[in-house]
Each structure stands twice: as structure tokens, then as C-alpha cells.
N, C-alpha and C positions, 0 to 999 in steps of 0.2 A: 788295421787290424794286424797285418804283416810287418808291420816295421816297430809295432808295440810287442808282439810274438815270437822273437828270431833266439835265433844261437846265442847271442849277444845278452840277450836279460837269461838265458839258460845258465850261460856262463857264471852271469855277474850273481844268480842265484848260490850253485855253489861256493862261489867265495864269499860272500855275503852271512852265508849258514851257517860257516863252518865253526865262528865265534860261540855260536847259540850252539849247535849240536856238539862240542866238545864239554861247555858248562854245564848241557843241561845229561850226558850220559856222565860226570861227576856228580848231579842231581843226585840220578837215580841211581847208583850205590850208596851215598848216603841213606837215599831212603827205602831202600833193601834194608839195611841194618837199621830202623827206625830213628831217622835222623832225618828230621825235615832243614832241611839246607838253604835258609835265605838269604845267607851271606857269600850266592854266589855271586851277585853283583860286586861287590867289594875283593872277591879273589881274583876274578878279570882284570878289576879297572887295577888292583895292585900288578898284576901280569904283563900287563899292556905297559906302564911306564918303567916296571924294573926290566921288559924287554928292550927301552930304549936306552936306558942307560947304562947297561950293557954292553950294546953297541958302543955306545958312546965309552966307553972307558975301557973296553976289550978289544974292539977292530976288528971284532968277528963277526957275522948273525948268527952262526953256530953256540959261540958259546953265548950269546945276550939271550937266546931260548932255552939257552941250559941255563944262565945266570934269573931267566923270570920265573921258572920251574921251581929251582930254591930258594928266590921268594916266597912263593904264596905257600909252596910247603912250609915255612915256618908259620908263614903267617893263619893258615889250617894246621895248623897245628896249636896254634890262638884257641882256633875254635873247639876243640879239637877235647883241649884239659878242661876247658871252662864247661864249656855242655857235657862230656864222660865224664871226666875226672872228679869235678865239683858238679856234676849232677845241674848245671842249671837250667831253664828256660832259653830253649835251642830258639824261640821264637826272636826272644828278648837279646841274647846272647847275636845271633845272625842278623840285625838291626846294626846295633852297635858296631861288628863289626862294616856294614859297608860306611857309618861317618865314617868308622876309622880310616876304614881305606880313601873315602874323597879328601877330608881334612888331610891325613898324611900326605898324600900324593901331591896335594896343589900344594903343602908349604917345602919338599921338599926337589921339585918343578925351582920352586924361586931358590933354594936352597943353593941348588947342585948345578942351577943351568942359568941361572939368575935372570930368569924371563917369568912375564905373567902369562897368562891364559893356555899358551901354546909353544910347543919345542916344535924344529923344523932345522936339519940340516941339508942341505942338499949335495953335499958330498957321502953322505950316510947310504949303505946298501942295506936295502930289506931285504927279504923272501926273495930266492929266487926261481924263477919258471919252469916248471920241465914239464918236453914238448913228450907226448907216449909216445915212441916208435911206433909204424904202422895206423895205431890209432888216431894220429894228427892230419894223414894225410884221407882219411876217412870222412867223406864231405857231411858235412854240417854234424855229425856225432863228433868229429875231432875238431871242429871249431868250441863245442860244449864241452869235452872234458879236459883236449889237450890242454897243457900251457896254465894250467894253476900251480900254486906253492907247494909245496912236498905235505905242509899241515894239512892241506886240503884231505888229498891222499888218505892219508894219516889216520884222520878223521873218521874215515868212510869204513877201512879194515880196523878199525878199532873195532864196531860197531859189530862186524861177526865176530869177531874175540871177545867181547865182551858178554853177544848172546851165548857163545857156545862155554865161553869160563862161569857166567850164572847159572846154565840151564843142563851142561854135560861133564860136571866135577865134582869133585868132593867139596873140594874147599868152596864153591859156588853156591853149592846145598848148605852148606856149613853160613855162609853170610845171610844166605836167605831166614835159613831159619831162627837168626837173631833179631830179626824184624818183624816177623812176625810171631814168635814167644821166647821172648830171653828168658824166661823164669824155664820153662822143659830148654830148651838149649846148653843154660849152665848147668841143667840136674844131670843132660848127658855127657859132662864135660868138655864143654864149648866153652873156649875163652872168648866171652860176647865182649867184653873190650877191649882185646885184643885185633875182633874183627872189627869192633866199631872203629877202630883206631886209623885199621888200615883203609877203611871205605873211605874217610876223611881224607887222607894223606895222599889217596891215589885222585881225590877229587881235587885234593890242592896242584897236582900235576896236570891232570886236564883241564882244568882252569890257569894253569899258569899257561900252555900250550894257548890257550882260547887267547888271552890278552897278546902272548905274542904277536902270533896271527895277524889280531885287527891291529897292530900299531905297525908288526915291521912288515905284516903280507897283503893287508890293505893301503895305507896311506903311509908308510915309511915316517912319521912323528906320533906324539904325543899333546893331545888335548886336556884339558879340567873335565874328566866327566864326560870321554870320550863312549865310555860304553853305553850310555843313551838309553838305559832301563834293560838293554842286552840280558843283563845277570837275570834279569827279573822275567822276560820272555822266560829262557831257557828253564827259568822255573816251572810256569805254567806249561812247556814240553814236555817238563819233565812227568810234571799231573797228569798231562795228555793221555801219553804214552806209557801211562801205570809203571813207570816204571822201567820197561821194556825195553831193550836198545833197538829193537827193528822199531818200536811206537813209538819213542822217543824222536827215530829218524823222521819218521814221517809227520808228526806234528814239526820239528825243528821246521822241515824243508817247506809246510805251508806258514810259514811265519817270514821265514830267509826268504821266500818266492814276493810277497808285500813288501818284504824292506824292499827289493830287489826290484818291485815293479813298481814304487815312490821313489825310486830315485829318476825308474827310466822317464814317471810322468812327469820331472821337473821338467824336461823338455821338451812339451808338451802345452807350455805356458802355465802348465797352473801353478798357482799360490807353492811356494815351501814347505813352508804352517800346512798345507793341507795333505801333503802327499806324506808328510815323516811322519801323520799319525795314519796313517797304514796300518804295520804292522801292531798298532795298541788298540784299532779298533775290531782287531782279527783278537789278540789276546784276548778284550772283551768279551767277543759274542763266542770265543770258546769256551772261557768260563762259565756264559752266560748256559751252555747245554752241557759243560762238564758236571759228571751227576753223582761221580763216586765221593764220598766222603771218607773215604780210612783215612787219605792225609792228613784233616782239622784231626778227626781223633786219635792218630797215632802225634799229632803236635800236641795237643789236650793231656795224650800222658807223657809228653816226655817233661810236661809243664811240671804235673802234677806232681811226676818220679823226682823230681827235683824239691819238692818238701815235704 
């Protein structure tokens, strides 16, 4: 058991949970304005691919992260325009964009890199690992926290920032009112569509960072469908966390821990197909105990509004 639960496992958990956490925070912002964004999977996949493309074309990892954010911003604008301006069913729009992201990244992988399945360049530099002064010298704690990529630390800082923004600022209160009662918010002069677009674009930024962490912070390569359901797990984390940044963090850590545990169990000669199922088994179990139906009701209202 000591070999199974050690500092390396918790360090791996922080690294693995970051894409899920960032995407879940983006989903929480969308949920706060009444948009049930099931396109998180596609957003993160586009971010992961565009980060590799940006690194390949620009030769700078930070410009690659910025390029990934910009690409996902454009992708999120499609979701925002169709679901907000054209008032289409957000569930259908999200599923369509997930399929679009899968096909688009597969096509561009062949068109840009002339390869199938995966692209890897041994000369490509990924995100750096930051050693935190003082903390890195603390036994056990330093091994867990220090040595992570900057996006890992940024993800946990964003939790505090979004918690303060949503519950301690005027704009945050207005944004929450849009999701709770858009008619009442509009009657008070609040620009409902403007806040919804802002939430969708912020979600795009966070998913762009999530994709960059996935392809540049963990493996420094891209494979077709490399998100492997992480966007959907992030959606479940958003629901379990009640769109509260702290709650989203807690639920994301649960899924990230099980993902890291699955990777660790492969070293104990367990079949990889079994260990890869662990995060999804936990996801199904979490949904079984999930009692809040407001998300389904909001999605139904969003679909009804398109008619």
C-alpha cells in the first residue's frame, strides 16, 4: 500500500487533474449563465491539437499556448453564436461541435503533419516544470507540489479568482442572475446575451489552457482523440460541484486521482483495459448519486427556447 499511495501518485494526480479542472471551471461559467455546454470535449481536443501546431509553427511554447487559446476562442464563438444568437438547442450544438472537433483535428493532422494517428517530435519542447523555492525542500510536500507545469498552478489559482468573482463582485452577481432568471435580469437592464457570450468565451480560454496542458504539459505530442472523454468527465465534475469553483475542484480531484491510480495500477501487472476504466466507473457512480435535476431542467428550457 505504501508503494501504491505515495507522493509520486499525488503529484501525478495534480498533473492529470489539471485539464479536467480547467475544462470544468469553463463549464461552470457556462452553467452559471444557463448554458449546458456539452462541447467541452471538443473544446479541449481543439486546444490540444492547436497547441502542438502552434509549437511546431512558432517554435515557442508560450506562443503555442496563446495560439491554442485563440483557436479555442474561435471555436467557442461558433457555439456561442449558434446557441445564443440563433437560439438553437445547446445539447445538439455541443454534440455537433464534439464531432466536428474530432473530424477536424484528424483531417488537419494529416494535412499539416502528413501523419496518421499521432504526431511526435523529439525536438519539440513542452511546458517547463517549475520548482517552488522553499517548498521544494520540504520532505514529501515538495515532491507533491513542486515540479509541476505553470498551468497546474494557474488552474488552482483560478479557483480562488473565480470564487471571488462569482460571489463577491457585481459582475459575478449579474452573471449568476442571468442563469437563474434571464427574464428578470433583462428587466433590470442586464445585457443577458453579453454575459452569456462572455461566459462562453471565458470557457474557451480555460479549455484552450486545458488542451495545452494535455498535449504540452503531460506528453508533448498529439494523438487522435487524445482527450479520451476528459471533457465529459469535466462536465460531470461541473454538475457534482454545483458550478461552484471549490466544489468543482473537489469533484475534479476525485476523477483525477482515479485516473492517476489507473496509471499506477498498470505497474502492478493489471490489464491496461481494466485500469483505464476506473475514471469512467467513478463517473457513472457519481452520476448515480447525483440528485440535482436543475441542469437537466435548464437544458430542457434552453432547448425549448430555441423553438
